[in-house]
C-alpha positions as CSV (number, residue, x, y, z in Angstrom):
1,M,-35.6,8.2,10.0
2,D,-38.1,6.4,12.1
3,P,-36.8,6.7,15.8
4,R,-38.0,3.2,16.6
5,R,-35.7,1.6,14.0
6,T,-32.0,1.2,13.9
7,P,-30.0,2.7,11.0
8,A,-29.4,-0.8,9.7
9,E,-33.1,-1.5,9.6
10,N,-33.6,1.6,7.4
11,V,-31.3,0.4,4.7
12,P,-33.0,-1.6,2.0
13,A,-31.5,-5.0,1.5
14,D,-30.9,-4.5,-2.2
15,D,-29.4,-1.0,-2.2
16,G,-26.0,-2.3,-3.3
17,H,-24.2,-0.6,-0.4
18,T,-20.9,-2.2,0.4
19,Y,-18.0,-1.2,2.5
20,R,-15.0,0.1,0.5
21,M,-11.5,0.5,1.9
22,P,-10.2,4.1,1.9
23,L,-7.9,5.0,-0.9
24,P,-4.3,4.3,0.0
25,R,-2.0,7.1,1.1
26,L,0.4,6.9,-1.8
27,A,2.9,9.2,-3.5
28,L,4.5,8.1,-6.8
29,T,7.2,9.7,-8.9
30,P,5.6,11.6,-11.7
31,E,7.5,9.8,-14.5
32,V,9.4,6.5,-14.7
33,S,11.7,6.4,-11.6
34,H,15.4,6.5,-12.1
35,G,16.2,6.2,-8.4
36,P,16.1,3.5,-5.7
37,L,12.4,4.3,-4.9
38,D,9.3,4.9,-7.1
39,G,7.5,6.7,-4.3
40,A,6.0,6.0,-0.8
41,W,3.1,4.4,0.8
42,W,1.7,5.2,4.3
43,P,-0.5,2.4,5.5
44,R,-3.1,3.1,8.2
45,C,-2.2,-0.1,10.2
46,D,0.3,-3.0,10.3
47,A,-2.2,-5.5,9.0
48,L,-0.9,-6.2,5.5
49,E,-4.0,-8.2,4.6
50,L,-6.2,-5.2,5.2
51,E,-4.0,-2.6,3.6
52,L,-2.6,-4.4,0.5
53,P,-5.9,-4.7,-1.6
54,S,-6.4,-1.0,-1.9
55,L,-2.7,-0.3,-2.6
56,V,-2.7,-2.9,-5.4
57,A,-6.0,-1.6,-6.8
58,A,-4.6,1.9,-7.0
59,L,-1.5,0.7,-9.0
60,E,-3.0,-2.1,-11.1
61,P,-6.3,-1.3,-12.8
62,D,-6.8,-4.8,-14.3
63,R,-8.3,-7.0,-11.6
64,F,-7.2,-10.2,-13.3
65,T,-3.5,-9.7,-13.6
66,T,-0.9,-11.4,-11.4
67,V,0.5,-9.4,-8.6
68,A,3.5,-10.4,-6.4
69,V,4.6,-8.4,-3.4
70,T,7.9,-8.6,-1.6
71,V,8.1,-7.3,2.0
72,D,10.6,-7.5,4.8
73,P,9.4,-9.9,7.6
74,A,10.9,-7.6,10.2
75,Q,8.4,-4.9,9.3
76,W,5.6,-7.3,8.5
77,P,6.1,-10.2,10.9
78,E,2.5,-11.4,10.6
79,A,2.4,-11.1,6.8
80,P,0.3,-13.8,5.1
81,H,1.7,-15.6,2.1
82,T,-1.4,-14.7,0.1
83,V,-3.9,-11.9,0.4
84,M,-7.4,-12.1,-1.1
85,A,-8.6,-9.1,-3.0
86,P,-11.6,-8.6,-5.4
87,G,-10.8,-10.6,-8.5
88,R,-7.3,-11.7,-7.5
89,V,-5.0,-13.4,-5.1
90,I,-1.9,-11.4,-4.2
91,T,1.2,-13.4,-3.5
92,V,3.4,-12.1,-0.6
93,E,7.0,-13.1,-0.4
94,P,9.3,-12.3,2.5
95,T,12.8,-11.0,1.8
96,R,15.8,-10.1,4.0
97,S,17.7,-7.8,1.7
98,A,20.0,-5.3,3.3
99,G,18.4,-1.8,3.4
100,E,15.0,-3.2,2.4
101,E,13.3,-3.2,5.9
102,H,11.1,-0.2,5.1
103,V,10.4,-1.1,1.4
104,I,7.6,-2.9,-0.3
105,T,8.0,-4.1,-3.9
106,L,5.0,-4.7,-6.1
107,D,5.4,-6.6,-9.4
108,C,2.3,-6.3,-11.5
109,D,2.7,-8.2,-14.7
110,T,0.8,-5.9,-17.0
111,V,1.7,-2.5,-15.6
112,G,5.2,-2.7,-14.1
113,R,7.2,-2.8,-10.9
114,W,7.1,-0.4,-8.0
115,V,9.6,-0.1,-5.1
116,L,7.9,2.0,-2.4
117,L,9.1,3.4,0.9
118,V,6.8,2.2,3.6
119,V,6.2,5.0,6.0
120,P,5.4,3.5,9.4
121,P,1.6,3.8,10.2
122,Q,2.2,5.5,13.6
123,E,4.3,8.2,11.9
124,P,3.0,11.8,12.6
125,A,1.2,13.3,9.6
126,D,3.7,16.1,9.1
127,E,6.7,13.7,9.1
128,A,4.8,11.2,6.9
129,S,4.1,13.9,4.4
130,R,7.7,14.9,4.3
131,L,8.9,11.4,3.7
132,M,6.3,10.7,1.0
133,T,7.2,13.9,-0.8
134,A,10.9,13.1,-0.6
135,A,10.5,9.5,-1.8
136,A,8.5,10.6,-4.8
137,D,10.9,13.3,-5.8
138,P,12.7,12.2,-9.0
139,E,15.7,14.5,-8.2
140,L,16.3,12.9,-4.9
141,H,18.2,9.6,-5.2
142,L,18.0,8.3,-1.7
143,G,17.0,4.8,-0.5
144,A,14.5,4.0,2.2
145,S,17.1,3.8,5.0
146,A,18.7,7.2,4.1
147,L,15.3,8.9,3.9
148,L,14.2,7.6,7.3
149,T,17.4,8.6,9.0
150,R,17.5,12.1,7.5
């Protein structure tokens, strides 16, 4: 690299380099879930508009299908009603169902529906890993509140 140039100056304008969100931290049940949860998601931050596109992309390969997400407003107080993602608009609906404060529900019209435990972003890695493994265990039939208080 030429020491008189900044790194940005050394990148050709047409190199196709774009920023990509990291893959979501996600654990899903290996088969169709028969419990209250289909797995767990551990977002990196509380900004749903930043986290949701990569989660949806991991679950829904077709960019042009309809995706609706349900979240608890207590956990996501600043959640937007829509989130823009490449090739789609994700609809976000608040819900206040009992026991659903640490759950996100994703309805993808061509693939299916997922109910995921949301591991708090600030959770230590070892505890987050334990929660994600438990939520994705098809033999363990615990809901989000029970997993978080265990």
